[in-house]
N, C-alpha and C positions, 0 to 999 in steps of 0.2 A: 632912432628916429627913421632909418633907413626902413624897418619894419611899420612906421606910422606911414611913409610917403606912400608903400606899398598897398596897405591899406587903403587910402584915399586913391590912386590910380585904379584900384580894381573897384571902389565903387561909381569911379565918372566912367571908367569901363562899359559898368554893368549898364549903365541907364543908356535906356534906347531912346533914337535921335529923331525925335517926333516932329513934324512942322505942322505949324498952322497959323494962320494971321496973327491968332492973339498967344502973345508971352503968359504960357500957362506953370512956369517954373522961376529957378532964381534964374538972376542975371549972369552970374558968374556958377559956372560948374564944379569949379576947383575948391571953392568958397560954400557950394550945397554941401559937397562932399564932406568936407573939415566939420561940419555945421554936424553932418548925422554921424560921422564918428565920434563927434564928442559927445553926442545923446546917448549913443550905446555905452562909453563908456561911464556916462551920466548914472546907466541903469544898472550897470552892470553889480553882479552880484558874486563875492568868495572874499578870500585872504587878501585884504587890502595893504601887508607887509611883504608882498610880493613885488615884484620888479616887471615895470611894463613890459621887459622882455620875454619874459616866460608867462604871459597872459597870453590867453588864446579868447577871439571875443566872436560871437556867432550872432547872426541877426536871423530869426524865424519867423514866418508868416503860419498861424493857425489859421487854416480853411477848415469851416465846418459846413458839410451839404447836408442837408436834410432831405432825406427822401422820404414822399410819402406815396403808400400806391392808394 
């Protein structure tokens, strides 16, 4: 459970505190972090018989830049 709480805290800390007149995100950043973690776990691939404590979850974004000269 501590590992999950650490992941949620890391997700909350990684969000930048942009201020604007309109709210563009979730009302509660803690709930949004939990939902992001749930979505990450939902799309995880691998052995389902391993306990959650042995799993390492990573999230990466693929950025493709096309350079045309």
